[in-house]
TIBADO-237425 format. One record per residue (C-alpha): residue in three letters; x, y, z. Coordinates in steps of 0.02 Angstrom, whole numbers, padded with zeros to 5 digits, always signed. Example, Ala and Ser with C-alpha at 12.3 -4.5 7.8 and 13.67 -1.06 7.14 Angstrom:
ALA+00615-00225+00390 SER+00684-00053+00357 
//
This chain:
UNK+00000+00000+00000 UNK+00064+00173-00047 UNK+00113+00286+00098 UNK+00022+00452+00074 UNK+00134+00597+00027 UNK-00005+00716+00077 UNK-00069+00668+00251 UNK-00250+00695+00299 UNK-00192+00798+00448 UNK-00021+00851+00511 UNK-00007+00925+00687 UNK+00183+00923+00674 UNK+00172+01054+00536 UNK+00084+01169+00658 UNK+00224+01147+00783 UNK+00360+01181+00656 UNK+00274+01340+00598 UNK+00264+01408+00777 UNK+00421+01322+00840 UNK+00510+01474+00912 UNK+00361+01531+01015 UNK+00314+01356+01072 UNK+00491+01312+01123 UNK+00505+01475+01219 UNK+00341+01437+01309 UNK+00403+01264+01358 UNK+00566+01336+01424 UNK+00471+01467+01523 UNK+00369+01334+01612 UNK+00514+01216+01643 UNK+00623+01354+01712 UNK+00481+01427+01816 UNK+00464+01270+01922 UNK+00273+01271+01936 UNK+00193+01133+01834 UNK+00012+01108+01891 UNK-00127+01241+01891 UNK-00015+01393+01889 UNK-00009+01556+01794 UNK-00004+01475+01622 UNK-00168+01384+01650 UNK-00249+01537+01729 UNK-00192+01648+01585 UNK-00247+01524+01452 UNK-00418+01504+01535 UNK-00441+01693+01538 UNK-00378+01718+01361 UNK-00483+01577+01287 UNK-00638+01635+01380 UNK-00612+01812+01314 UNK-00583+01746+01138 UNK-00742+01643+01146 UNK-00843+01783+01226 UNK-00886+01711+01397 UNK-00839+01751+01577 UNK-00760+01586+01628 UNK-00641+01456+01557 UNK-00592+01301+01655 UNK-00449+01194+01589 UNK-00466+01005+01609 UNK-00370+00851+01557 UNK-00462+00810+01395 UNK-00620+00840+01295 UNK-00710+00690+01367 UNK-00682+00752+01544 UNK-00744+00923+01487 UNK-00912+00845+01442 UNK-00921+00736+01599 UNK-00884+00880+01716 UNK-00999+00999+01622 UNK-01143+00877+01642 UNK-01109+00855+01827 UNK-01088+01041+01856 UNK-01253+01071+01767 UNK-01339+00949+01886 UNK-01364+00807+01761 UNK-01338+00630+01824 UNK-01418+00464+01866 UNK-01597+00443+01806 UNK-01582+00586+01680 UNK-01586+00572+01491 UNK-01470+00672+01379 UNK-01516+00696+01196 UNK-01372+00695+01073 UNK-01321+00614+00907 UNK-01245+00450+00853 UNK-01141+00528+00713 UNK-01003+00594+00825 UNK-00845+00541+00913 UNK-00885+00407+01042 UNK-00826+00528+01178 UNK-00992+00620+01172 UNK-01093+00467+01220 UNK-00960+00393+01335 UNK-00961+00555+01436 UNK-01149+00548+01461 UNK-01138+00372+01531 UNK-00987+00414+01641 UNK-01090+00555+01715 UNK-01224+00427+01759 UNK-01355+00483+01633 UNK-01434+00392+01486 UNK-01396+00448+01307 UNK-01540+00465+01185 UNK-01471+00460+01007 UNK-01558+00566+00876 UNK-01542+00570+00688 UNK-01450+00705+00592 UNK-01487+00829+00454 UNK-01406+00743+00303 UNK-01341+00908+00232 UNK-01244+00968+00385 UNK-01225+00804+00483 UNK-01283+00892+00642 UNK-01434+00859+00754 UNK-01602+00865+00666 UNK-01708+00987+00770 UNK-01868+00903+00712 UNK-01806+00741+00790 UNK-01768+00832+00952 UNK-01944+00904+00955 UNK-02017+00730+00930 UNK-01903+00659+01065 UNK-01970+00781+01195 UNK-02142+00710+01159 UNK-02095+00525+01177 UNK-02195+00456+01325 UNK-02050+00355+01393 UNK-01937+00509+01397 UNK-02062+00645+01439 UNK-01994+00751+01581 UNK-01831+00652+01589 UNK-01728+00741+01455 UNK-01625+00854+01567 UNK-01493+00907+01440 UNK-01465+00921+01254 UNK-01290+00905+01180 UNK-01285+00965+01000 UNK-01119+00926+00917 UNK-01049+01064+00808 UNK-00975+00941+00684 UNK-00828+00961+00564 UNK-00812+01147+00608 UNK-00990+01204+00580 UNK-01132+01252+00697 UNK-01278+01140+00736 UNK-01448+01221+00708 UNK-01452+01315+00873 UNK-01584+01435+00809 UNK-01707+01290+00824 UNK-01622+01179+00954 UNK-01598+01309+01090 UNK-01781+01364+01101 UNK-01834+01182+01112 UNK-01715+01148+01254 UNK-01771+01304+01346 UNK-01956+01265+01321 UNK-01932+01095+01402 UNK-01818+01151+01543 UNK-01666+01057+01476 UNK-01488+01119+01492 UNK-01398+01153+01328 UNK-01219+01089+01329 UNK-01125+01130+01169 UNK-01000+01001+01108 UNK-00873+01118+01030 UNK-00733+00990+01007 UNK-00721+01030+00820 UNK-00770+01213+00808 UNK-00640+01324+00892 UNK-00672+01499+00825 UNK-00829+01457+00725 UNK-00978+01574+00734 UNK-01167+01575+00712 UNK-01256+01739+00683 UNK-01090+01826+00718 UNK-01074+01747+00891 UNK-00940+01621+00936 UNK-01000+01445+00964 UNK-00985+01405+01148 UNK-01084+01560+01199 UNK-01261+01498+01163 UNK-01288+01361+01292 UNK-01273+01346+01480 UNK-01098+01276+01459 UNK-00985+01223+01315 UNK-00847+01094+01300 UNK-00690+01100+01194 UNK-00564+00963+01157 UNK-00384+01021+01137 UNK-00324+00859+01058 UNK-00173+00885+00943 UNK-00271+00879+00779 UNK-00403+01006+00831 UNK-00408+01183+00760 UNK-00334+01233+00928 UNK-00233+01083+00982 UNK-00111+01045+01121 UNK+00032+00921+01106 UNK-00059+00786+01201 UNK-00230+00776+01282 UNK-00315+00933+01345 UNK-00486+01011+01362 UNK-00576+01168+01417 UNK-00752+01208+01477 UNK-00824+01382+01454 UNK-00978+01462+01530 UNK-01059+01625+01582 UNK-01136+01540+01734 UNK-01038+01583+01892 UNK-01107+01435+01988 UNK-01064+01309+01852 UNK-00889+01381+01839 UNK-00861+01365+02026 UNK-00925+01186+02023 UNK-00811+01143+01877 UNK-00657+01206+01966 UNK-00705+01106+02119 UNK-00745+00945+02025 UNK-00587+00946+01919 UNK-00476+00933+02075 UNK-00548+00803+02193 UNK-00694+00912+02248 UNK-00576+01028+02340 UNK-00620+01205+02389 UNK-00485+01204+02521 UNK-00332+01099+02479 UNK-00339+00917+02537 UNK-00521+00935+02592 UNK-00651+00863+02472 UNK-00819+00949+02492 UNK-00896+00844+02353 UNK-00835+00689+02259 UNK-00721+00748+02120 UNK-00587+00686+02002 UNK-00412+00730+01946 UNK-00435+00819+01779 UNK-00316+00964+01761 UNK-00245+01048+01607 UNK-00055+01044+01621 UNK+00046+01204+01631 UNK+00153+01148+01483 UNK+00002+01123+01371 UNK-00076+01287+01427 UNK+00083+01383+01386 UNK+00092+01306+01212 UNK-00093+01333+01182 UNK-00074+01518+01219 UNK+00049+01529+01073 UNK-00071+01438+00958 UNK-00224+01536+01015 UNK-00141+01694+00951 UNK-00142+01624+00773 UNK-00307+01528+00780 UNK-00404+01652+00675 UNK-00267+01656+00543 UNK-00261+01466+00541 UNK-00450+01457+00521 UNK-00441+01578+00376 UNK-00315+01464+00290 UNK-00430+01316+00318 UNK-00572+01411+00235 UNK-00460+01455+00087 UNK-00417+01271+00063 UNK-00602+01227+00074 UNK-00642+01359-00057 UNK-00513+01284-00174 UNK-00584+01110-00148 UNK-00759+01178-00180 UNK-00713+01260-00344 UNK-00606+01116-00404 UNK-00728+00977-00361 UNK-00895+01053-00406 UNK-00993+00954-00533 UNK-00904+00787-00515 UNK-01041+00659-00531 UNK-01115+00601-00366 UNK-00979+00678-00257 UNK-01064+00779-00119 UNK-00973+00933-00055 UNK-00992+01014+00118 UNK-01146+01121+00145 UNK-01133+01289+00234 UNK-01269+01335+00358 UNK-01338+01510+00324 UNK-01272+01632+00453 UNK-01132+01515+00509 UNK-00946+01536+00483 UNK-00871+01364+00454 UNK-00693+01334+00517 UNK-00667+01167+00427 UNK-00596+01057+00560 UNK-00630+00929+00424 UNK-00673+00945+00241 UNK-00797+00803+00218 UNK-00859+00743+00050 UNK-00980+00600+00025 UNK-00993+00468-00110 UNK-01095+00307-00130 UNK-00930+00226-00182 UNK-00831+00299-00038 UNK-00719+00148-00005 UNK-00659+00132-00184 UNK-00630+00321-00191 UNK-00527+00311-00034 UNK-00422+00168-00103 UNK-00391+00263-00265 UNK-00335+00418-00171 UNK-00219+00312-00064 UNK-00137+00247-00223 UNK-00114+00427-00281 UNK-00028+00475-00118 UNK-00174+00568-00039 UNK-00216+00526+00140 UNK-00398+00522+00197 UNK-00497+00475+00351 UNK-00676+00429+00393 UNK-00764+00532+00527 UNK-00852+00419+00577 UNK-00858+00243+00502 UNK-00974+00160+00630 UNK-01117+00256+00711 UNK-01111+00241+00900 UNK-01276+00147+00908 UNK-01202+00012+00794 UNK-01041-00011+00893 UNK-01026-00169+01000 UNK-01018-00073+01164 UNK-01183+00016+01132 UNK-01282-00089+01007 UNK-01455-00135+01070 UNK-01442-00050+01240 UNK-01442+00137+01201 UNK-01612+00214+01162 UNK-01638+00290+00990 UNK-01743+00435+00931 UNK-01922+00420+00872 UNK-01886+00403+00686 UNK-01733+00293+00690 UNK-01562+00343+00624 UNK-01572+00316+00436 UNK-01480+00477+00390 UNK-01344+00437+00516 UNK-01319+00262+00447 UNK-01310+00322+00267 UNK-01184+00457+00311 UNK-01072+00328+00395 UNK-01067+00230+00232 UNK-01026+00381+00124 UNK-00923+00515+00214 UNK-00738+00542+00179 UNK-00622+00674+00252 UNK-00496+00749+00131 UNK-00330+00826+00187 UNK-00363+00980+00293 UNK-00240+01076+00402 UNK-00180+01258+00392 UNK-00006+01216+00330 UNK-00071+01121+00177 UNK+00009+01212+00031 UNK-00081+01276-00123 UNK+00014+01149-00227 UNK-00039+01007-00112 UNK-00220+01065-00120 UNK-00211+01064-00310 UNK-00140+00888-00306 UNK-00285+00833-00196 UNK-00411+00908-00317 UNK-00329+00821-00466 UNK-00321+00655-00373 UNK-00505+00664-00327 UNK-00553+00715-00503 UNK-00459+00565-00572 UNK-00537+00446-00445 UNK-00723+00484-00440 
//
């Protein structure tokens, strides 16, 4: 099998581009002698909160923990139902179960791959779940907003918390507001391949709710308010000083990096329009997409992927198996009222093309030619 000469993603390229600043940040932390919950974490939390447009940022160990702690801080737990989607990273559903709640998996809008608001409305009316849906977690997938204009009023009308899964949308907007500012609380992964990525695991929770923020800070460190005294059961989930220092360097160029992603997406759009049954990414009106992934779809996805591999173009599938069809969840996780037909079809057809800010214009052209020759 040919090794791709153009990878689907390349976090090392981001490091090399910002090497001087990142290396200086690492040295600053190592020489400073304070490695857990110090000034770097506090400064990153404040800077990321300000960037997003909220009052509080709370750094945690990873994106999954961000969701778990957000649910707990919002008062969601055992006996509660949380509505979300099956077309997402398994972390979304795993976090709901870790928090003690039950996930309810809803179908997606086939154009944007995000939660179908009509399915959410039907779910609130299901007799077996009536009054038990305590939270809704829309996933802003691939860099684009879920339909919050319709989802948020539904959640509010039924007294459910809205927890935004922002793992793939750092810097994206809807109606000129940053994602992460619409719900009660929002959760970001800082995994290395994200639009804002650390060099290992990391996460951040943001909120305008003072009480949720205080609860998050307590829960992430053993339930401590005073050191060594646990007021509530908590966990150890802290963003490292080293990661925070490096993330501060990368946050300063996030908007520029997102602009480069959009430019690559525009080139793909223009070069691939009109090629048979190849579906290109839809843009939600009023939303600014940040293209964490550039996802096409094809009924012959697997053969297209193999052909691109032979031409040296790396691809990935986000996500090949819907969560409700995975062995750990099959048959035991409740599904939405209309089934998950759109989700299941998307899993058979989606393909992520190379997408990262350092992808050169020449490489993007090579991707376009390879796809054109393969469809």
